[in-house]
Every structure is written in structure tokens, then in C-alpha cells.
DSSP file (Angstrom, degrees, kcal/mol; ACC not computed):
  #  RESIDUE AA STRUCTURE BP1 BP2  ACC     N-H-->O    O-->H-N    N-H-->O    O-->H-N    TCO  KAPPA ALPHA  PHI   PSI    X-CA   Y-CA   Z-CA
    1    1 A X              0   0    0      0, 0.0     2,-0.0     0, 0.0     0, 0.0   0.000 360.0 360.0 360.0 144.1   12.0  -15.8  -14.8
    2    2 A X        -     0   0    0      3,-0.1     0, 0.0     1,-0.1     0, 0.0  -0.142 360.0 -88.2 -88.7-172.9    9.2  -16.2  -17.4
    3    3 A X  S    S+     0   0    0     -2,-0.0     2,-0.1     2,-0.0    -1,-0.1   0.433  88.7 117.9 -78.8   1.8    8.4  -14.1  -20.4
    4    4 A X        -     0   0    0      1,-0.1     2,-0.1     2,-0.1     5,-0.0  -0.404  68.0-120.4 -68.9 144.1    6.2  -11.9  -18.3
    5    5 A X    >>  -     0   0    0      1,-0.1     3,-1.5    -2,-0.1     4,-0.9  -0.407  30.3-103.8 -75.6 163.5    7.2   -8.2  -18.0
    6    6 A X  G >4 S+     0   0    0      1,-0.3     3,-0.6     2,-0.2    -1,-0.1   0.850 122.5  57.7 -56.8 -35.2    7.9   -6.9  -14.5
    7    7 A X  G 34 S+     0   0    0      1,-0.2    -1,-0.3     3,-0.0    -3,-0.0   0.704 106.4  49.3 -71.3 -18.0    4.6   -5.1  -14.5
    8    8 A X  G <4 S+     0   0    0     -3,-1.5    -1,-0.2     2,-0.1    -2,-0.2   0.596  92.4  96.0 -94.7 -12.4    2.8   -8.5  -15.1
    9    9 A X  S << S-     0   0    0     -4,-0.9     2,-0.6    -3,-0.6    -4,-0.0  -0.478  77.7-121.2 -79.4 147.8    4.6  -10.3  -12.3
   10   10 A X        -     0   0    0     -2,-0.2     2,-0.6     2,-0.0    -2,-0.1  -0.781  26.7-136.8 -83.2 126.3    3.1  -10.8   -8.8
   11   11 A X        -     0   0    0     -2,-0.6     2,-0.6    -5,-0.0    -5,-0.0  -0.764  16.2-151.8 -88.7 120.6    5.5   -9.2   -6.4
   12   12 A X        -     0   0    0     -2,-0.6     2,-0.3     0, 0.0    -2,-0.0  -0.819   4.4-150.6 -97.4 123.9    5.9  -11.5   -3.4
   13   13 A X        -     0   0    0     -2,-0.6     2,-0.3    29,-0.1     3,-0.0  -0.711  20.6-117.4 -90.6 143.2    6.8   -9.9   -0.1
   14   14 A X        -     0   0    0     -2,-0.3    28,-0.0     1,-0.1    -1,-0.0  -0.633  35.9-113.7 -75.5 133.4    8.8  -11.8    2.5
   15   15 A X        -     0   0    0     -2,-0.3     2,-0.8     1,-0.1    -1,-0.1  -0.348  24.8-114.2 -66.3 150.0    6.7  -12.3    5.7
   16   16 A X        -     0   0    0     23,-0.1     2,-1.8     2,-0.1    -1,-0.1  -0.786  28.4-146.7 -86.4 112.0    8.0  -10.5    8.7
   17   17 A X        +     0   0    0     -2,-0.8     2,-0.3     2,-0.0    -1,-0.1  -0.518  61.3  84.8 -89.8  73.3    8.9  -13.5   11.0
   18   18 A X  S    S-     0   0    0     -2,-1.8    -2,-0.1     0, 0.0     0, 0.0  -0.963  90.1 -71.7-160.2 158.8    8.1  -12.1   14.4
   19   19 A X        -     0   0    0     -2,-0.3     2,-0.5     1,-0.1    -2,-0.0  -0.291  51.1-134.1 -57.4 142.7    5.1  -11.9   16.7
   20   20 A X        -     0   0    0      2,-0.0    -1,-0.1    -3,-0.0     2,-0.1  -0.884   9.4-138.5-106.9 126.2    2.6   -9.3   15.4
   21   21 A X        -     0   0    0     -2,-0.5     3,-0.1     1,-0.1    46,-0.1  -0.347  23.5-116.6 -72.5 162.8    1.0   -6.7   17.7
   22   22 A X  S    S+     0   0    0      1,-0.2    45,-2.3    44,-0.1     2,-0.3   0.828  95.7  18.1 -68.1 -32.4   -2.7   -5.8   17.2
   23   23 A X  E     -A   66   0A   0     43,-0.2     2,-0.4    22,-0.1    43,-0.2  -0.984  62.6-161.1-143.5 151.2   -1.9   -2.2   16.3
   24   24 A X  E     -A   65   0A   0     41,-3.0    41,-2.9    -2,-0.3     2,-0.6  -0.997   9.1-151.2-131.5 134.4    1.1   -0.2   15.2
   25   25 A X  E     -A   64   0A   0     -2,-0.4     2,-0.5    39,-0.2    39,-0.2  -0.942  16.9-162.9-105.6 124.0    1.6    3.5   15.3
   26   26 A X  E     +A   63   0A   0     37,-3.1    37,-2.1    -2,-0.6     2,-0.4  -0.903  16.2 167.9-108.9 129.0    3.8    4.8   12.5
   27   27 A X  E     +A   62   0A   0     -2,-0.5     2,-0.3    35,-0.2    35,-0.2  -0.918  27.9 110.8-141.6 115.0    5.5    8.2   12.7
   28   28 A X  E    S-A   61   0A   0     33,-1.7    33,-2.8    -2,-0.4     5,-0.0  -0.966  73.6 -53.6-166.5 169.0    8.2    9.1   10.2
   29   29 A X  E >>  -A   60   0A   0     -2,-0.3     4,-3.0    31,-0.3     3,-0.6  -0.300  65.7-105.4 -52.9 146.3    9.0   11.2    7.2
   30   30 A X  H 3> S+     0   0    0     29,-2.7     4,-2.6     1,-0.3     5,-0.3   0.843 117.2  49.0 -49.9 -48.4    6.2   10.6    4.6
   31   31 A X  H 3> S+     0   0    0      1,-0.2     4,-1.7     2,-0.2    -1,-0.3   0.893 116.8  42.5 -63.6 -38.5    8.3    8.5    2.2
   32   32 A X  H <> S+     0   0    0     -3,-0.6     4,-2.5     2,-0.2    -2,-0.2   0.901 113.6  51.8 -72.7 -41.1    9.5    6.2    5.0
   33   33 A X  H  X S+     0   0    0     -4,-3.0     4,-2.3     1,-0.2    -2,-0.2   0.908 112.7  45.2 -62.4 -42.1    6.1    6.0    6.7
   34   34 A X  H  X S+     0   0    0     -4,-2.6     4,-2.1    -5,-0.3    -1,-0.2   0.872 112.5  50.7 -71.8 -36.4    4.4    5.0    3.5
   35   35 A X  H  X S+     0   0    0     -4,-1.7     4,-1.6    -5,-0.3    -2,-0.2   0.910 112.7  47.1 -65.1 -41.0    7.1    2.5    2.6
   36   36 A X  H  X S+     0   0    0     -4,-2.5     4,-2.2     1,-0.2    -2,-0.2   0.909 110.0  53.2 -65.8 -41.6    6.8    1.0    6.1
   37   37 A X  H  X S+     0   0    0     -4,-2.3     4,-3.1     1,-0.2     5,-0.2   0.897 104.8  55.7 -59.7 -40.5    3.0    0.9    5.8
   38   38 A X  H  X S+     0   0    0     -4,-2.1     4,-2.0     1,-0.2    -1,-0.2   0.912 108.0  48.2 -59.1 -42.7    3.3   -1.0    2.5
   39   39 A X  H  X S+     0   0    0     -4,-1.6     4,-0.8     1,-0.2    -1,-0.2   0.915 114.4  45.7 -63.9 -42.4    5.3   -3.7    4.2
   40   40 A X  H  <>S+     0   0    0     -4,-2.2     5,-1.7     2,-0.2     3,-0.4   0.882 109.6  54.2 -69.7 -38.0    2.8   -3.9    7.1
   41   41 A X  H ><5S+     0   0    0     -4,-3.1     3,-1.6     1,-0.3    -1,-0.2   0.919 107.8  50.5 -61.8 -42.9   -0.2   -4.0    4.7
   42   42 A X  H 3<5S+     0   0    0     -4,-2.0    -1,-0.3     1,-0.3    -2,-0.2   0.744 108.1  55.7 -64.6 -21.6    1.3   -6.9    2.9
   43   43 A X  T 3<5S-     0   0    0     -4,-0.8    -1,-0.3    -3,-0.4    -2,-0.2   0.213 134.1 -80.5 -99.8  14.4    1.8   -8.6    6.2
   44   44 A X  T < 5S+     0   0    0     -3,-1.6    24,-2.7     1,-0.3     2,-0.3   0.659  87.3 124.0 104.3  17.9   -1.9   -8.3    7.2
   45   45 A X  E   < -B   67   0A   0     -5,-1.7    -1,-0.3    22,-0.3     2,-0.3  -0.780  34.4-168.2-109.4 155.6   -2.5   -4.8    8.5
   46   46 A X  E     -B   66   0A   0     20,-2.8    20,-2.9    -2,-0.3     2,-0.2  -0.903  36.4 -89.2-131.1 162.2   -5.0   -2.1    7.4
   47   47 A X  E     -B   65   0A   0     -2,-0.3    18,-0.2    18,-0.2     2,-0.1  -0.538  44.6-118.4 -71.4 136.1   -5.2    1.5    8.2
   48   48 A X        -     0   0    0     16,-2.8     2,-2.5    -2,-0.2    16,-0.2  -0.421  30.6-104.5 -70.2 151.6   -7.3    2.3   11.3
   49   49 A X  S    S+     0   0    0     -2,-0.1     2,-0.3     2,-0.0    -1,-0.1  -0.292  88.7 100.4 -77.5  56.7  -10.4    4.4   10.7
   50   50 A X  S    S-     0   0    0     -2,-2.5    14,-0.1    14,-0.2     2,-0.0  -0.852  80.8 -78.8-131.7 170.2   -8.8    7.5   12.2
   51   51 A X        -     0   0    0     -2,-0.3     2,-0.5     1,-0.1    13,-0.2  -0.310  34.9-128.0 -69.3 151.1   -7.2   10.6   10.7
   52   52 A X        -     0   0    0     11,-0.1     2,-0.5     9,-0.0    11,-0.2  -0.896  24.4-137.2 -95.5 127.4   -3.7   10.6    9.4
   53   53 A X  E     -C   62   0A   0      9,-2.7     9,-2.1    -2,-0.5     2,-0.5  -0.749  15.3-161.9 -89.9 129.5   -1.7   13.4   10.9
   54   54 A X  E     -C   61   0A   0     -2,-0.5     2,-1.0     7,-0.2     7,-0.2  -0.952   8.2-155.1-112.2 122.3    0.4   15.4    8.5
   55   55 A X  E >>> -C   60   0A   0      5,-2.9     4,-2.7    -2,-0.5     5,-0.9  -0.808  10.9-170.4 -96.6  96.7    3.2   17.5   10.0
   56   56 A X  T 345S+     0   0    0     -2,-1.0    -1,-0.2     1,-0.3     5,-0.0   0.779  79.1  55.8 -64.5 -29.0    3.6   20.1    7.2
   57   57 A X  T 345S+     0   0    0      1,-0.2    -1,-0.3    -3,-0.1    -2,-0.0   0.800 123.0  24.7 -74.5 -27.0    6.8   21.7    8.7
   58   58 A X  T <45S-     0   0    0     -3,-0.9    -2,-0.2     2,-0.1    -1,-0.2   0.595  98.7-124.3-111.1 -15.5    8.7   18.4    8.8
   59   59 A X  T  <5 +     0   0    0     -4,-2.7   -29,-2.7     1,-0.3     2,-0.2   0.653  62.4 143.2  78.0  15.0    6.9   16.3    6.1
   60   60 A X  E   < -AC  29  55A   0     -5,-0.9    -5,-2.9   -31,-0.3     2,-0.3  -0.527  37.4-151.7 -88.8 156.1    6.2   13.6    8.6
   61   61 A X  E     -AC  28  54A   0    -33,-2.8   -33,-1.7    -7,-0.2     2,-0.4  -0.918   4.7-164.0-121.2 151.1    3.1   11.4    8.8
   62   62 A X  E     +AC  27  53A   0     -9,-2.1    -9,-2.7    -2,-0.3     2,-0.3  -0.985  25.8 141.9-135.7 126.0    1.5    9.8   11.8
   63   63 A X  E     -A   26   0A   0    -37,-2.1   -37,-3.1    -2,-0.4     2,-0.4  -0.967  39.7-119.0-155.5 167.4   -1.1    7.0   11.5
   64   64 A X  E     -A   25   0A   0     -2,-0.3   -16,-2.8   -39,-0.2     2,-0.4  -0.934  16.9-163.1-118.1 136.7   -2.2    3.8   13.1
   65   65 A X  E     -AB  24  47A   0    -41,-2.9   -41,-3.0    -2,-0.4     2,-0.3  -0.911   8.6-167.5-112.8 144.5   -2.4    0.3   11.4
   66   66 A X  E     -AB  23  46A   0    -20,-2.9   -20,-2.8    -2,-0.4   -43,-0.2  -0.936  32.1 -95.4-129.0 153.8   -4.4   -2.6   12.9
   67   67 A X  E    S+ B   0  45A   0    -45,-2.3     2,-0.3    -2,-0.3   -22,-0.3  -0.446  76.4  86.3 -65.3 138.0   -4.4   -6.3   12.1
   68   68 A X  S    S-     0   0    0    -24,-2.7     2,-0.3    -2,-0.1    -2,-0.0  -0.933  70.5 -79.9 158.2-179.3   -7.2   -7.1    9.7
   69   69 A X        -     0   0    0     -2,-0.3   -23,-0.1   -23,-0.0     2,-0.1  -0.858  46.3-103.1-112.4 147.1   -8.4   -7.4    6.1
   70   70 A X        -     0   0    0     -2,-0.3     2,-0.0   -25,-0.1    -1,-0.0  -0.409  43.8-110.7 -65.2 145.8   -9.6   -4.6    3.8
   71   71 A X    >>  -     0   0    0      1,-0.1     4,-1.8    -2,-0.1     3,-0.7  -0.304  30.5-100.9 -75.7 166.6  -13.4   -4.5    3.5
   72   72 A X  H 3> S+     0   0    0      1,-0.3     4,-2.2     2,-0.2     5,-0.2   0.827 120.3  57.1 -58.4 -35.8  -15.0   -5.4    0.2
   73   73 A X  H 3> S+     0   0    0      1,-0.2     4,-2.1     2,-0.2    -1,-0.3   0.874 107.3  48.6 -66.5 -34.6  -15.6   -1.7   -0.8
   74   74 A X  H <> S+     0   0    0     -3,-0.7     4,-2.3     2,-0.2    -1,-0.2   0.868 109.5  52.2 -71.7 -35.6  -11.9   -1.1   -0.5
   75   75 A X  H  X S+     0   0    0     -4,-1.8     4,-2.3     2,-0.2    -2,-0.2   0.897 110.3  48.8 -64.6 -39.1  -11.1   -4.1   -2.6
   76   76 A X  H  X S+     0   0    0     -4,-2.2     4,-2.6     2,-0.2    -2,-0.2   0.902 110.6  50.2 -67.0 -40.6  -13.5   -2.9   -5.3
   77   77 A X  H  X S+     0   0    0     -4,-2.1     4,-2.1     2,-0.2    -2,-0.2   0.900 111.0  49.5 -63.3 -40.0  -11.9    0.6   -5.2
   78   78 A X  H  X S+     0   0    0     -4,-2.3     4,-2.0     2,-0.2    -2,-0.2   0.915 110.2  50.6 -64.3 -42.7   -8.4   -1.0   -5.6
   79   79 A X  H  X S+     0   0    0     -4,-2.3     4,-2.3     1,-0.2    -2,-0.2   0.930 110.5  49.2 -60.4 -45.8   -9.7   -3.1   -8.5
   80   80 A X  H  X S+     0   0    0     -4,-2.6     4,-2.5     1,-0.2    -1,-0.2   0.874 107.9  54.3 -62.4 -37.6  -11.1    0.0  -10.2
   81   81 A X  H  X S+     0   0    0     -4,-2.1     4,-2.5     2,-0.2    -1,-0.2   0.897 108.7  49.3 -63.2 -39.4   -7.8    1.8   -9.7
   82   82 A X  H  X S+     0   0    0     -4,-2.0     4,-2.8     2,-0.2     5,-0.2   0.932 110.5  50.0 -63.5 -45.8   -6.0   -1.0  -11.4
   83   83 A X  H  X S+     0   0    0     -4,-2.3     4,-2.1     1,-0.2    -2,-0.2   0.930 113.8  45.1 -59.5 -46.5   -8.5   -1.0  -14.3
   84   84 A X  H  X S+     0   0    0     -4,-2.5     4,-2.3     2,-0.2    -1,-0.2   0.913 113.9  48.6 -64.8 -43.2   -8.1    2.8  -14.8
   85   85 A X  H  X S+     0   0    0     -4,-2.5     4,-2.5     1,-0.2    -2,-0.2   0.892 111.9  49.1 -65.9 -39.3   -4.3    2.7  -14.5
   86   86 A X  H  X S+     0   0    0     -4,-2.8     4,-2.4     2,-0.2    -1,-0.2   0.885 110.2  51.1 -67.3 -37.9   -4.0   -0.2  -17.0
   87   87 A X  H  X S+     0   0    0     -4,-2.1     4,-2.4    -5,-0.2    -2,-0.2   0.920 112.2  46.6 -64.5 -42.9   -6.2    1.7  -19.4
   88   88 A X  H  X S+     0   0    0     -4,-2.3     4,-2.8     2,-0.2     5,-0.2   0.916 111.7  51.5 -63.8 -43.3   -4.1    4.8  -19.1
   89   89 A X  H  X S+     0   0    0     -4,-2.5     4,-2.0     1,-0.2    -2,-0.2   0.908 111.2  47.5 -59.9 -43.1   -0.9    2.7  -19.5
   90   90 A X  H  X S+     0   0    0     -4,-2.4     4,-2.0     2,-0.2    -1,-0.2   0.914 111.7  50.3 -65.2 -43.0   -2.3    1.2  -22.7
   91   91 A X  H  X S+     0   0    0     -4,-2.4     4,-1.6     1,-0.2    -2,-0.2   0.923 111.0  48.6 -60.7 -45.1   -3.4    4.6  -24.1
   92   92 A X  H  X S+     0   0    0     -4,-2.8     4,-1.2     1,-0.2    -1,-0.2   0.873 109.6  52.7 -64.6 -36.9    0.1    6.0  -23.4
   93   93 A X  H  < S+     0   0    0     -4,-2.0    -1,-0.2     1,-0.2    -2,-0.2   0.875 108.7  50.3 -66.0 -36.6    1.7    3.0  -25.1
   94   94 A X  H  < S+     0   0    0     -4,-2.0    -1,-0.2     1,-0.2    -2,-0.2   0.811 109.1  52.0 -70.7 -29.6   -0.4    3.5  -28.2
   95   95 A X  H  <        0   0    0     -4,-1.6    -1,-0.2     1,-0.2    -2,-0.2   0.730 360.0 360.0 -77.4 -22.7    0.5    7.2  -28.3
   96   96 A X     <        0   0    0     -4,-1.2    -1,-0.2    -3,-0.2    -2,-0.2   0.475 360.0 360.0 -75.6 360.0    4.3    6.4  -28.2
């Protein structure tokens, strides 16, 4: 390991070594559904342009992922989120 802090390291996900379907429907408790989505997103899936169903009584989510790449506007939004989060992190570190 280098001198980089954990927050500066690129986290490498292991590829899922099996044939990939064109679409996946995920239905699970929210924390599990989002963790599973993170694994699939790293493996080349994006959220389909449909609504996410939230089951308020059970806390479950239902959504569809499809093979593909995020569009440029989503990449820009992600970049802006990083910039804002890093600025907040720096501000909080200076306040400590």
C-alpha cells in the first residue's frame, strides 16, 4: 500500500465472471438493493429510465438495471458531486 489515504485510493471491484443479461430487475430491502446495484453499476450496468418503486411498509426497493454507460450529463453531475463533497470534507477538516 502506498502513502495514499483510503479516501484517495481507487477502489477496484472484482468483475462478476459470468454471462451478463441485458437487463436486471432488483427487488430487495433498500440497503441490500442499493449495495447490489453498486456492484452491477461497477460491472457495466446503469439504471433504466423508469421509476423506482419504493415499498414504504417493508422498506424494499424495486428497479431495473440495463447494460450500458452513463450519459455525459450524469458523468458531469457525478463530477460536481465529488467536487462539492471534497470541498465540504476540506472545510470540516479545517474546523476540527
